[in-house]
TIBAPA-90636 format. One record per residue: z, y, x of N, C-alpha, C in turn; residue in three letters. Coordinates in steps of 0.001 Angstrom, whole numbers, plus 500000, padded with zeros to 6 digits. Layout:
BEGIN
ZYXZYXZYXALA
...
//
This chain:
BEGIN
284027734338128829282826734990129351282205735866128292MET
281786737019128710281139737921127773279697737477127548LYS
279186737771126361277797737449126058276880738135127064ARG
275897737341127526274932737887128475274051738878127756ILE
273996740101128235273131741107127601272793742191128612LYS
271542742363128864271092743437129748270282744412128906LYS
270724745626128810270039746614127982268997747337128831ILE
267752747073128552266676747725129278266201748952128521LEU
265359749738129149264878750974128540263947750686127388SER
263827751659126470262931751523125322261496751359125802ILE
261151752031126858259782751926127370259473750511127833ALA
260414749890128534260203748527128993260084747575127827LEU
260924747759126809260853746918125603259471747011124986CYS
258949748245124899257661748445124251256544747773125031ALA
256603747893126372255562747292127206255554745788127063VAL
256761745174127141256847743718127049256431743228125682ILE
256901743917124632256555743505123272255058743601123032THR
254456744675123529253010744827123357252260743712124052ALA
252707743349125245252009742295125977252145740960125296SER
253294740737124630253505739478123910252562739360122735LEU
252488740409121935251704740328120709250197740409120967PHE
249806740919122126248383740998122415247768739620122531SER
248610738602122864248094737248122987247671736665121674GLY
248119737198120556247802736629119252246398736998118810CYS
245830738036119389244597738570118854243360737842119332SER
243473737071120387242301736392120931242475734896120887SER
241469734215120369241540732765120271241464732112121647LYS
241009732860122673240890732315124010242201732393124783ASN
243141733151124246244417733312124925245398732251124456GLU
246415731976125308247488731085124900248286731752123795SER
248952730946122992249684731489121848251118731833122225ILE
251681732765121494253098733063121650253807732785120336ASP
255108732574120409255900732238119235257053733219119095PHE
257443733442117851258616734269117555259597733424116749ILE
260825733378117217261846732540116590263134733356116444TYR
263768733326115275265027734070115095266227733279115607PRO
267088733930116369268340733276116756269436734321116864PHE
270665733875117003271798734798116885272136735512118183SER
271571735059119305271897735687120579273256735292121115GLY
273787734168120629275105733707121059274955732910122356ASN
274693733628123429274456733025124738275492733570125715VAL
276324732696126213277364733088127157277036732680128585ASN
276125731717128731275778731205130051274452730464129968SER
273749730405131096272546729579131214272854728259131909PHE
274106727945132112274551726703132741274496725580131703ASP
273605724604131847273477723557130820274740722729130622PRO
275493722510131690276684721656131566277792722291130724GLN
277735723585130491278742724209129631278130724733128333VAL
276859724421128087276212724859126839277011724374125642ALA
277262725289124697278099724948123542277538725459122228ALA
276684726473122268276155727050121032274718726593120820THR
274253726703119579272877726313119270271889727113120111ALA
272171728385120348271277729220121149271239728772122606ASP
272379728368123136272419727874124513271684726538124634GLU
271816725682123626271091724411123642269585724653123568PHE
269163725638122782267741725963122679267180726388124032LEU
267891727245124729267422727698126037267384726546127034ILE
268414725703127023268430724545127924267258723612127631ALA
266935723426126366265850722514125965264497722978126485GLU
264268724274126505262962724807126881262866725216128348ASN
263981725568128941263966726099130306264426725097131350CYS
264848723929130921265212722857131842264487721584131423PHE
264331720682132371263800719358132060264686718325132712GLU
265134717359131909265980716298132410265156715113132877GLY
265808713972132999265134712762133460264051712324132489LEU
264342712459131202263387712063130160263360713136129080VAL
262335713046128235262243713886127038262099712975125833ARG
262658713420124698262566712630123472262015713507122360ILE
260955713029121729260351713733120609261146713464119341ARG
260858714237118289261583714056117025261361712686116412ASP
260224712037116738259959710709116185260638709600116985ASP
261430709980117990262160709002118785261425708533120030GLY
260190708985120219259420708594121390260072709124122673THR
260301708218123633260871708603124917259722708848125897VAL
259705710019126503258650710366127457259271710723128805ARG
258459710645129832258944710979131167259277712456131254ASP
260283712744132044260640714115132356260501714285133855GLY
261613714579134536261584714598135989261412713182136528VAL
261891712200135782261702710800136173260303710347135757ALA
259578709736136701258250709224136372258319707819135783GLU
259432707119136060259635705779135498261115705442135542SER
261495704413134807262888703959134809262948702500134400TRP
263980701848134863264226700451134534265651700308134023GLU
265813699433133045267137699152132480267430697675132697ILE
268589697375133251268943695982133514269069695204132214SER
268986693899132303269026693042131111270308693211130313ASN
271413693503131006272686693675130299272882695106129797ASP
271912696001130072271990697378129584272988698243130314GLY
273454697788131481274512698509132181274031699316133386LEU
272801699076133842272297699790135011270939700415134709THR
270843701735134923269603702480134731269145702969136100TYR
267910702651136463267348703101137723266151704001137440THR
266249705253137869265203706250137623264473706574138915PHE
263142706567138864262310707014139976261816708418139667LYS
262160709381140518261840710779140257260479711172140843LEU
259838712111140187258587712667140704258899713527141925LYS
257953713569142843258126714372144044257452715733143871LYS
257992716725144547257371718042144552257700718916143356GLY
258670718511142506259089719336141367259992720453141887ILE
259671721698141538260377722850142088261203723582141030LYS
262143724376141510262931725264140656262157726563140411TRP
262336727132139239261786728448138934262929729454138982ARG
262754730491139767263787731507139930263355732773139211ILE
264177733242138258263828734445137492263944735703138337SER
265034735809139071265258736993139904265310736555141362GLU
264126736527141987263965735991143333264863736689144340LYS
264963738008144255265728738760145253267204738369145244SER
267747738126144051269163737770143949269429736405144575ALA
268523735440144310268694734107144880268460734140146390VAL
267486734913146822267218735045148263268425735606148993THR
269102736558148351270296737151148960271375736101149179GLU
271481735155148241272485734094148346272056732991149308LEU
270767732588149223270320731362149880269382731569151064MET
268830732775151215267879733024152291266441732876151828GLY
265515733418152607264096733446152253263491732054152132GLU
263959731105152911263333729776152964263794728838151853SER
264706729276151010265258728385149974264206728101148909PHE
263714726881148869262720726464147873262758724940147748ASN
263909724387147369264073722929147423263342722201146303PRO
262981720940146574262535720041145520263737719687144647ASP
263450719266143427264495718679142583264625717223142989ILE
265825716831143349266060715484143875267108714760143043THR
267324713501143384268297712673142663269699713265142745ALA
270016713934143874271352714513144012271604715613142994ASP
270545716304142560270721717332141525271242716729140226ASP
270866715494139939271341714819138733272715714190138958PHE
272944713700140177274288713202140509275306714319140331VAL
275019715473140920275953716600140866276131717099139431PHE
275036717169138671275120717631137283276032716738136461ALA
275882715427136592276693714503135798278139714477136285LEU
278341714640137584279716714744138088280407715978137518GLN
279671717093137463280233718311136879280577718095135409ARG
279706717406134682279928717182133254281160716321133014ALA
281436715395133926282603714517133775283894715183134254ALA
283773716142135151284944716828135707285648717617134597ASP
286939717383134384287639718089133291287649719604133456PRO
287540720105134691287572721547134896286323722232134353SER
285228721493134172284004722056133616284129722286132120THR
284944721465131456285114721520130001283756721397129296GLU
282996720410129706281658720190129158281741719771127692CYS
281140720535126781281229720208125348280570718881124978PRO
279587718445125775278867717212125458279328716033126318LEU
280528716127126885281000715045127752280957713690127060PHE
281314713635125802281403712331125138280078711576125147THR
278958712296125257277662711623125261277397710876126561SER
278187711165127618278047710426128874279307709633129200ILE
280196709494128222281469708806128458281287707331128782ALA
280093706778128505279846705366128793279533705120130265SER
279326706188131068279081706001132496280356705488133170ILE
280180704600134103281302703990134810282245705060135384GLU
283529704934135051284611705814135521284618707206134885ASN
283724707472133935283668708812133325284983709163132631ALA
285528708219131882286771708472131160287928708753132083GLY
288025707998133164289113708192134118288997709543134819GLU
287762709943135129287550711246135768287903712366134800ILE
287443712248133557287672713298132570289149713457132235HIS
289911712379132360291356712456132082292158712799133333SER
291478713063134452292157713508135664292707712406136537GLY
292347711166136255292881710030137016292042709684138237LYS
290796710184138281289895709916139402289155711185139783MET
288670711229141010287842712345141458286426712192140916ALA
285728713316140763284394713301140160283399712490140973ALA
283597712376142298282637711637143117282730710124142924ASP
283654709666142085283769708242141768282928707860140546LYS
282234708834139961281388708552138800280294707551139180LEU
279950706693138236278960705645138492277540706153138552GLY
277292707153139356275973707754139519275695707887141015VAL
274563707338141473274277707296142900272839707698143179THR
272641708468144246271298708775144741271003707806145882ALA
270199706767145604269848705806146658268986706460147734ASN
268153707392147317267404708260148225267073709518147435ASP
266275710402148004266012711685147348265364711533145976ASP
264675710422145739263912710292144502264239709012143734TYR
265398708415144019265857707234143272267291707462142802THR
267479707449141511268795707687140902269238706424140172LEU
270461705986140422271015704802139759272259705206138982VAL
272277704859137713273433705159136861273976703842136315ILE
275272703618136512275916702401136025276849702740134863LYS
276748701958133793277578702157132605278686701116132554LEU
279796701482131900280870700514131709280630699658130476LYS
279775700151129572279384699378128388278005699848127953SER
277228698960127387275878699312126953275933700411125898ALA
274962701321125968274943702485125082273505702700124615ASP
273245702411123345271892702529122806271396703979122811GLU
272315704936122814271923706339122787271894707000124154GLY
271954706180125233272103706775126566270869707561127008PHE
269678707040126765268481707787127155268394709113126405LEU
268821709104125155268846710365124408269777711372125085ASN
270941710895125538271884711783126230271261712354127493ALA
270429711560128166269800712016129407268742713085129163MET
268378713295127921267396714343127602268051715641127159SER
269380715677127106270094716835126573270702717686127690THR
271298718798127302271828719769128257272819719167129243ALA
273609718214128804274654717642129653274084717033130924VAL
272826716570130892272241715858132025271133716638132718ALA
271044717941132482270037718735133174270445718920134644MET
269467718959135554269793718994136988270513720268137406PRO
271285720152138468272022721301139015272036721162140536CYS
271487722142141229271428722102142687272806722389143274ASN
273338721429144013274705721500144525274889722703145459ARG
273951722891146385274064723970147365274047725336146690GLU
273141725514145732273040726798145044274261727047144161TYR
274704726007143450275887726142142597277082726620143406PHE
277321725993144546278474726378145377278331727787145914ASN
277085728202146195276859729545146744277159730641145729ALA
277033730322144439277290731344143416278779731614143221THR
279623730760143754281076730965143741281616731265142340LYS
281310730372141414281840730476140058281011731315139110GLY
279873731844139584279050732697138730277787731994138235ARG
277680730712138504276469729966138130276169730100136636TYR
274947730494136333274522730610134935274890731916134268GLY
275660732770134960276110734023134349275083735131134606LEU
273998735068133890272937736043134054271812735495134908GLY
270691736188134907269514735704135611269682735734137125LEU
270582736555137617270799736639139062271432735370139617SER
272014734560138754272703733348139194272190732118138462TYR
270899732119138158270323731014137387268985730576137970SER
268727729274137892267420728710138210267043727756137085MET
265753727626136834265259726782135750264206725817136280PHE
263998724717135576262966723772136017262103723274134864ASN
262204723922133710261458723469132543260120724156132391GLY
259499723960131233258183724532130952258250726036130733GLN
259455726559130486259655728000130318260807728450131214PHE
260925729738131402262086730306132066262456731602131339TYR
263707732002131422264139733260130816263686734380131739VAL
262754735205131262262216736273132116262889737614131865SER
263340737832130624263932739130130288264985738961129204SER
266001739795129280267014739872128232267027741310127742ILE
266534741510126536266447742845125964267569743059124959LEU
267654744259124439268689744576123466268533743745122200GLU
267292743464121801267065742778120528266423741410120675SER
266211740941121915265554739645122072265720739097123479SER
265527737784123571265399737101124855263932736669124963TYR
263334736831126129261934736478126329261843735255127236ILE
261243734181126728260949733003127531259460733037127876LEU
259144732893129156257742732872129577257370731490130104ARG
256085731187129967255578729929130480255795729863131993ASN
256353728745132437256659728540133849255418728011134571ASN
254709728873135261253475728481135945253749727582137152LYS
254994727516137595255350726643138710255674725228138253LEU
255702725007136934256013723674136403254871722718136730TYR
255174721612137389254157720630137769254423719262137165THR
255261719222136107255554717969135443254403717496134571GLY
254657716453133799253604715806133014253297716495131696SER
254147717425131268254002717957129912254013719490129899HIS
253000720136130492252930721601130422252723722064128995PRO
253143723273128723253024723829127375251883724841127315SER
251188724863126171250138725862125967250693727156125389SER
251979727160125077252625728370124563252888729309125739VAL
252427730541125635252569731483126754253936732149126787SER
254440732506125619255710733222125539256437732825124260ASP
257746732865124321258581732692123134259524733883123056VAL
259436734635121959260356735740121724261485735237120839THR
262685735218121381263863734827120620264468736096120046LEU
264189736350118787264540737603118134265973737544117602ASN
266828738407118082268232738402117671268353738979116261ILE
268960738209115374269073738611113973270505739003113646ILE
270672739654112499272001740000112006272137739524110568ASN
273240739848109939273508739365108583272490739883107573GLU
271874741031107860270928741616106909269506741070107077GLU
269266740294108106267921739787108371267491738801107291SER
266309739027106721265768738127105700264854737116106385ASP
265463736108106978264719735140107778263722734370106926VAL
264145733938105743263288733106104894262000733829104517ALA
262098735082104144260901735820103739260000736135104931GLN
260602736371106099259789736604107294259096735320107740LYS
259710734197107467259064732916107732257883732725106781LEU
258099733023105532257050732872104517255869733788104807LYS
256147734983105316255077735934105604254327735592106887SER
254919734700107702254289734337108962254768735141110145GLY
255688736086109920256228736865111046256947735933112018TYR
257802735044111460258414734014112281257547732766112219TYR
257354732132113346256563730899113387257374729701112913ASP
258638729736113149259533728679112671260936729257112633CYS
261819728595111915263156729153111743264105728098111194ALA
265360728347111387266431727587110743266784728312109456TYR
266780727608108329267143728229107056268156727360106317ILE
268921727989105460269917727268104678269265726604103469THR
270027725730102814269526725086101613269194726078100520GLY
270028727091100377269774728109099360268493728872099662LYS
268276729212100935267050729917101320265826729039101078GLU
265960727755101369264843726838101170264443726785099696TYR
265418726734098809265109726698097374264448727998096916GLU
264764729105097591264217730391097173262783730602097658SER
262373729906098715261038730114099270259962729531098374ILE
260110728252098009259161727589097107257723727785097592ASP
257463727337098821256132727497099402255722726177100049ASP
254716725516099474254298724204099959253630724281101326SER
253254725478101773252599725625103063253604725635104210LYS
254869725752103888255922725695104886256412724257104993ILE
256387723692106184256871722330106386258315722371106875THR
259132721457106370260557721499106693261065720148107183VAL
262100720218108009262829719038108474264286719217108061THR
264749718438107068266132718612106608267133717869107491PRO
268322718387107558269420717698108230270721718277107703TYR
271754717465107658273046717899107117274025718127108262SER
274245719391108581275132719725109699276359720523109260ASN
276571720634107953277702721421107462278620720573106590LYS
279902720790106757280923720166105909281643721252105135LEU
281592721158103815282426722007102967283712721244102669TRP
284828721893102891286118721235102697287094722202102044ALA
288041721644101304289130722446100760290269722409101776MET
290599723585102289291654723700103299292923724209102639VAL
294036723514102859295334723911102320296151724583103415LEU
296673725747103124297378726561104110298821726081104260ASN
299089725353105342300425724800105562301466725858105891LYS
301003727074106175301959728161106422302530728727105130ASN
301910728399104008302490728780102707303652727844102418ARG
304719728396101856305941727615101659305695726355100841GLN
304909726477099783304718725325098903303983724186099613ILE
303105724538100569302332723503101240302940723065102563PHE
304162723484102831304883722921103965305386721520103627SER
305345721179102341305759719857101863304531718945101756ASN
304572717823102458303425716909102492303101716358101116THR
304099716018100329303860715460098995303147716455098087ASP
303512717719098177302866718718097326301412718943097753LEU
301157718888099052299763718967099513298977717749099019ARG
299583716597099135298911715365098712298602715393097226LYS
299526715876096437299325715935094991298148716840094650ALA
298059717990095316296943718907095055295616718264095457VAL
295586717635096619294344716993097081293895715893096119CYS
294837715102095642294483714012094732294056714510093354LEU
294420715732093028294082716254091704292753717010091679SER
292230717373092849290973718112092909289841717263092335ILE
289025717860091497287939717131090834286939716593091853SER
286379715413091542285293714905092366284112715871092279ASN
283491716188093391282427717208093384281183716756092627PRO
280556717711091966279278717454091295278158717874092238GLU
277143717053092369276068717327093321274713717536092650THR
274667717480091326273372717567090649272759718964090712GLN
273585719987090864273099721361090758272168721751091906GLN
272442721254093118271643721626094284271255720374095072HIS
269991720269095421269498719099096143270033719041097563SER
270505720171098088270947720198099481272435719864099643TYR
273121719529098562274529719150098633274711717674098300LEU
275478716961099126275832715569098853277337715398099051THR
277922714486098320279359714263098420279720713760099816LYS
280777714331100384281229713943101722282209712789101634ALA
281926711719102371282836710582102423283786710643103597GLY
283620711672104429284475711855105595284294713265106127GLY
284689713477107361284618714822107937283314715077108685LEU
282901714151109515281772714393110420280446714339109669THR
279636715393109757278375715430109011277311714508109607PRO
276295714156108817275259713214109267274439713694110455PRO
274402715004110707273612715497111842274202715061113179SER
275498714779113210276104714211114413275707712744114508CYS
275689712228115708275253710839115867276189710069116783SER
276250708776116541277007707856117392276117706639117637ILE
275798706399118888274880705310119275273577705353118489GLU
273062706571118303271770706723117660271796706678116151GLY
272967706514115544273088706469114090273757707741113577LYS
273446708146112328274196709275111756275686708973111793PRO
276464709943112235277892709697112463278619709262111205ALA
278257709838110054278962709466108829278734708002108473ASN
277545707467108801277277706050108556278012705179109566GLU
278013705608110836278688704830111872280200704780111651ALA
280778705899111221282229705977111006282637705323109701ILE
281846705513108660282196704986107345283075705944106565GLY
283391705562105354284174706412104462285625706495104938ASN
286136707709105093287534707884105504288308708759104528SER
287681709132103416288324710012102448288774709224101218SER
289079709923100156289591709309098932289060710090097739TYR
289168709515096556288679710162095341289842710679094505SER
289504711433093484290514712009092590291344710914091929GLN
292647711138091848293562710222091161294654711086090531ASP
294378711608089340295291712572088713296627711951088328THR
296609710684087947297873710031087567298825709970088753GLU
298306709563089879299130709509091084299519710917091527LYS
298594711868091370298870713248091753300074713801091007ALA
300139713552089697301254714045088880302570713429089342VAL
302525712142089638303728711446090096304249712045091402GLU
303340712279092355303735712812093658304133714278093547ILE
303467715020092669303801716430092432305254716559091967TRP
305632715738091014307014715775090510308005715415091615ARG
307629714435092442308503714027093543308710715186094524LYS
307631715886094871307738717012095791308545718158095215GLY
308351718424093929309119719490093280310607719169093255LEU
310916717911093056312324717484093042312960717710094415GLU
312161717467095479312685717660096836312941719137097129GLU
312029720003096661312088721414097030312799722300096001GLU
312915721796094777313579722540093693312852723849093364LYS
311524723848093444310752725041093120310774725313091623TYR
310744726593091278310679726978089862309311727553089487THR
308468727823090499307131728337090213306160727894091297SER
304915727742090889303842727415091834302656728302091480ALA
302372729281092317301296730240092054300265730129093182ASN
299143729527092869298152729217093885296945730151093798LEU
296491730595094968295279731404095067294239730639095880THR
293082730474095290291961729805095957290941730878096335VAL
290484730881097584289438731824097967288127731070098181ILE
287041731714097784285709731132097928284699732254098078ALA
283580731951098705282513732941098818281754733026097499THR
280956734077097360280210734287096119279272733122095826GLU
278667732556096872277734731442096694278424730185096172ASP
279700730065096431280419728829096079281387729023094913MET
281249730107094176282152730372093054282109729251092020GLU
280915728853091610280788727810090583281383726499091069ALA
281174726187092339281734724951092903283254724999092905THR
283816726136093304285271726270093326285868726086091942ALA
285226726670090938285714726534089562285688725084089104LYS
284640724372089479284528722963089083285599722117089759GLN
285871722387091035286835721582091787288259721768091281LEU
288630723001090916290024723250090522290319722828089086VAL
289300722447088331289553721967086969290505720782086975GLN
290345719933087993291235718774088090292672719174088346GLY
292873720219089143294230720702089415294850721244088135ILE
294084722093087443294603722719086218294868721714085119GLN
294054720660085082294190719688083998295208718598084270GLY
295825718584085435296800717534085765298132718152086187SER
298281718468087445299573719004087902299818720387087320ILE
298756721088086942298924722420086348299584722394084997GLY
299601721239084347300215721121083025301674720677083076LYS
302154720383084275303536719925084417304484721122084320ILE
305413721039083417306359722138083228307795721747083571SER
308032720450083807309390720011084132309341718838085102SER
310440718635085791310540717516086722312005717145086852TYR
312260715888087230313635715426087373314392715519086061GLY
315684715701086163316515715778084965316505717164084336LYS
316489718198085165316611719550084606315624720557085196GLU
314803720121086126313913721048086808312835721617085908GLY
312588722917086036311533723605085289310576724273086285LYS
309299724229085965308299724789086864307226725534086077ILE
306887726718086520305741727443085958304584727340086960SER
303379727363086442302222727137087304301123728140086977PHE
300488728671088018299312729520087827298337729280088973SER
297068729442088685296023729281089703294938730305089448LEU
294544731016090484293455731971090353292472731781091499LYS
291219732138091244290178732069092268289769733484092648ILE
289886733800093908289399735086094424288017734864095036ASP
287011735461094433285646735338094934285364736522095852VAL
285019736232097113284916737263098136283530737263098793LEU
283154738397099336281965738440100186282240737594101421SER
281200737215102129281401736378103312282298737078104327GLN
282091738365104509282901739115105463284365739143105053LYS
284630739418103774286022739469103297286654738083103313ASP
285832737063103016286345735685103070286785735350104491PHE
285948735663105456286276735354106855287562736044107286ASP
287729737296106832288942738038107180290173737404106549THR
290075737085105255291210736480104548291568735123105151ALA
290532734342105483290785733013106046291435733130107419PHE
290912734030108232291459734222109572292907734693109537SER
293235735524108546294593736065108433295535735159107660ASN
295024734037107152295873733112106392296262733631105030GLY
295408734486104438295723735087103134295151734247102002GLU
295624733040101878295150732121100840296122730948100746TYR
296060730250099629296751728966099501295755727829099734ASP
294599727953099079293509727009099287292229727801099584LEU
291378727261100453290121727930100785289002726898100810ALA
287908727217100143286719726367100197285914726837101400LEU
286031726094102481285568726562103793284445725678104330TYR
283523726288105080282389725563105650282563725384107154CYS
282556724134107605282567723805109027281143723428109422PHE
280639724015110490279255723773110895279212723168112292GLU
278403722123112442278257721471113734277110722098114517SER
277358722449115787276331723025116650275702722000117576ASP
276218720768117553275662719740118430275655718410117686SER
275179717374118348275136716051117737276364715216118079GLN
277338715809118719278531715074119134279586715060118029SER
279905713873117538280939713728116512282301714140117060ALA
282573713768118304283864714094118911284015715609119062VAL
282934716273119457282988717731119596283256718394118254THR
282609717903117204282824718477115869284278718309115435PHE
284826717114115589286224716883115201287166717715116071LEU
286836717816117360287663718622118257287673720090117876GLY
286526720594117417286459721992116998287331722250115769ASP
287384721294114858288254721436113684289717721534114125ILE
290085720671115049291478720639115503291811721883116324ILE
290931722236117256291195723401118121291154724711117341LYS
290456724715116200290370725925115399291667726301114716GLY
292667725417114811293996725684114252293958725907112739ASN
292994725249112074292928725346110616294007724488109965TYR
294490723492110687295324722463110089296788722547110486LEU
297132723454111400298499723486111883298792722265112740GLY
300030721914112873300435720786113708300241719467112962GLU
299603718506113638299497717131113132299973716213114247ILE
301093715533114045301688714695115083300708713621115556ASP
300541713538116873299742712470117470298248712727117519GLY
297775713856116974296328714062116877295712714294118257ILE
296410714955119166295846715219120496295620713918121263ASP
296549712984121134296411711691121806295219710912121256SER
295046710942119941293917710251119318292596710891119720LEU
292568712212119821291345712893120247291000712534121687MET
292008712422122532291763712059123930291146710665124021ASN
291638709749123184291070708394123159289616708424122680GLU
289337709259121695287963709363121186287032709955122236ALA
287503710956122967286682711597123998286309710640125115GLN
287207709742125442286986708845126579286591707430126166ASN
286260707246124906285919705914124406284553705463124906ALA
284413704165125097283100703598125393282210703781124179ALA
280898703764124397279940704039123313280156703112122125ALA
280412701821122411280554700861121314281894700954120597ASN
282779701815121082284086701992120439284243703405119878ASP
283228704232120056283338705635119674283516705819118174SER
282764705064117366282855705207115908284261704881115412ALA
284838703816115941286183703411115515287220704465115891ALA
287083705046117078288034706072117519287885707352116685LYS
286636707701116374286419708882115533286968708657114125CYS
286827707455113619287355707146112291288875707287112265LYS
289513706867113341290974707000113435291384708472113405THR
290624709312114110290914710750114113290713711324112711VAL
289611710973112056289348711470110704290459711060109741GLU
290853709804109797291898709317108887293226710029109130GLU
293503710343110383294741711055110708294723712458110111LYS
293589713135110234293472714489109685293562714458108156ILE
292809713564107553292749713517106083294091713098105488ILE
294817712217106174296118711770105658297200712828105801SER
296889713922106493297815715061106568297711715921105317ASP
296647715721104549296420716433103276296400717961103434TYR
295894718379104589295678719812104790294199720156104719SER
293361719133104591291921719335104508291296718183103725LEU
290558718532102690289886717521101870288381717735101946LEU
287620716768102502286162716925102560285552716927101160PRO
284618717844100935283997717982099609282499717653099651ILE
281728718442100393280272718277100448279779718253101886TYR
278657717561102083277800717834103228276665718713102708TYR
276344719746103466275237720623103066274067720464104021GLU
272891720267103465271680720168104272271157721554104610ALA
270725721715105828269973722887106253268568722419106591SER
267709723359106962266309722997107186265753723732108389TYR
265049722984109225264198723605110229262814723691109621TYR
262259724872109618261006725115108909259950725669109836ALA
258696725252109608257546725761110343256624726497109381GLN
256183727675109798255315728492108958253927727864108851ALA
253137728418107972251774727937107750250999727901109073LYS
250356726763109337249536726617110528250275726198111774GLY
251602726179111724252405725832112891252745724346112866VAL
252637723694113994253020722290114094253489721999115518SER
254098720842115701254483720405117033255804720899117546GLY
256521721702116758257847722148117192258818720982117012VAL
259519720608118057260533719552117965261882720196117693ASP
262530719754116617263785720387116217265025719590116600PHE
264868718292116879266033717469117200267177717793116227HIS
266996717516114944267895718019113894269376717885114215PRO
270076719000114050271514719027114215271990719326115617GLY
271063719364116587271471719539117973271324720963118471SER
270550721790117758270247723126118240269124723145119258GLY
268594721976119602267615721864120688266187722060120162ARG
265866723238119728264518723537119258263598723631120467VAL
262513722838120473261598722808121606260219723316121198SER
259707724270121980258381724840121727257310724256122648PHE
257676723264123413256794722745124453255497722187123879ILE
255574721487122752254389720864122152253875721651120951ASN
254360722870120793254024723658119599252572724140119649ALA
251965724185118474250623724733118326250582725570117049THR
249549726417116950249391727217115739247907727434115485ARG
247524727197114239246154727490113812246163728808113055GLU
245520729823113601245528731144112974244569731189111785ASP
//
């Protein structure tokens, strides 16, 4: 799907922008917010939301059964109350009556559904939404968060029809969800994009176009997408919202940024009300008036290119991995040593994924590395090993520190076996981010210090993205292990993810190095923005600003 973008006239942009900023000048008016985002929006369909920008829109423009604040407080959403059985396997939700859909482009929906189409949000909207999320044809990125629902795994693997999911509408306003195993994080899942309502009749009428632009979208949250401009998306307060938590924010301008945008300085100046910033940007701001919420959603790893002849040998890859120096973390507060692949921003049963999974990596062992290096050289009969490491400018010092172990161990080996001779060289190519991305994409490296970033809180999704990204080449059995992780019960998810991590790491094509913390930041006077760290679900519903 192509990115949703409607280019309106300059005059229209000016009128809308002027109306947005006019609200800031009067204390009697509702406030508006400006937030930078990348504009990576392919659909408004919550069940297929995959990018941080799509999660942000789903968070503000839809309302699920419940809402969860950053402090963990569970609040009512479309459901006015809920009960959980003593064994934790049955959730019964009572829905509010009279909750309506907000339609951005009325004429387009009227053309599809007729003038009288104005349905309440009912229990069937949640039944259908969850059935869609479990259906393998939807390819829902957050499926694993609902895998604990009865029959979800069987449906997702194609063994059952979606209507066999353990979700039932007892009547229009009573929803019953049955789990196959207790899941401490289930209510949290019900507050995310995967469980946002979807009207069955309207979805079918769009004939595969649901969510593809405002003409095929409906919203039920405190905001709705009113305009898509060349440089921004405009969210307006939904005056038809009759739920328990209306927002005092009148408009949110989602300002599309590029590589040259100085987000940190615009945050410091107050142009942006809040923003996502990197650890490096946070250190550069040095402003106590900016409040931040840290979270670690990035994994820095050393990737070995298996398409290079020398690294087609598992022993030679293993020797290099074992010789890499243990990372130093004292230089930057936002870097911590990675004990596995999945970053802490991902969660499993409400816990940081790295804690739930445990350590799956290994530390430097130069003695063993030398032994295995000689063994691999004997197998291949190589006479030279010339390695090129690529790194971005920001990570040059880190790359130099990591390769010291290689140079000081296997790099000093000049002979192997009875008569084998080997020459060794290693160089670091420091590249701009753009040139690094090109070189990495084209496979023009032996080793690359690469950053993997998680866009959601799903550990399985993060691991799946690493595998699907084809960074590692072929790993026997990995697809089967991933399938087991995707369909695992909540209480078995950590163990299945650990098995996947161990399989990847034991291939010695990727060595985890650091977790990097990023920061959600609020400008001076701004409070109440819920960031749901690591999920992309920035919520402006409770936001306030003191001018």
